[in-house]
C-alpha angles and dihedrals in degrees: 000000000000135000112207104211148168091196093254123146092262090051089054092047091051088052093052092047090047094052090048092049093051090048095048093045089047092231124162097225126142120210123226122188121220114197100158109109094209091054090046090051089051088068090054090250116142097165125053149243098060134170120216129187122186089344091305116121108231100176139355140178096027144067112249121209121240089256094050090049091050090050093048093047092050088052092050108040 
C-alpha cells in the first residue's frame, strides 16, 4: 500500500487513518510513502493525498476516514 503525499497535514491525517484502518481490520499491509512528484504524477494523480493498493489508485485529493478506508480495502483485497 502506498500513500502519495507532499507531507501536508491532510497527507499525515490520511496516513494516521490508514494505519488505524489496517490495524482494526487486522490486515498485514505495509505502507510506503511516495513523495516524489514525478512518481506521484506517474499514477495520474494531480492532487494529494492519494491511497494506492497494488498500483491501483483507490482515492485521491481527500482525507478518507478510517471506516471509508476499511470499506475500500475490503472491496479491493
